[in-house]
C-alpha positions, 0 to 999 in steps of 0.5 A: 533478538530473534525475528519472531520477537521483532515481528511482534514488537514492530507492529505493536510499536507502530500501533502505539505510535499511531495511536498517539499521533493523529493520522497525517492522511497526506493525499488520502484518496478514494480508490475503486480497485477492480481486482483482488490484490496483495499487500505484503502477506495480506490478501485484499479483495476488489472494492472501494478503498481509502488509501493514504499515508498514516505516517511519513513511511507508513501507508494505510489501506482501509476498506471504504465501508469501514472494514479491515485496514492494513498498514505497511511500512514503505520507502520514500518514492517519487510523487505523482507526475501530475499535480492533484492526481493520486495513484496506486501502482500494482505489479500484475504477475500471472493474474495476481496483483501486488501493490507496489507504489502509492503516489500522492501529489507531494510525496510517494511510497514504494512497498517492499516486494513480498516473498511470493512476488519475488518467487514469481519474478524469479520464475521469469513470469511476465510482469506488467505495471497497472496503475489505478487513479483515485476517484476522489481525494479525501 
């Protein structure tokens, strides 16, 4: 199969799967994110978000006002260092923020770096991790 067909089939399969299974929402939490940020190829704006797992390897980021939602496939990562604390970690590169990790109290997810972030890293621009702690759970 060529890549354009796969790019269409994978999200459709994911939507079909999630439509038939209730969301897991493990450690779903409310975040106030004070800066614009990137998730994969999607640009999101500063604001209030509900973030949590939608499936074992799927992270859902939804605007708290019921607006747009983004789902992304991620790799399993370490849970939060502190029980009951849910965090988002961003890479800040050249005043741009890229979501890199979600850490819940019992599990974590690490997102793949988008091409633009890889390009900025290749230019050896300074990279600083920024962590945002959830303001409330579920």
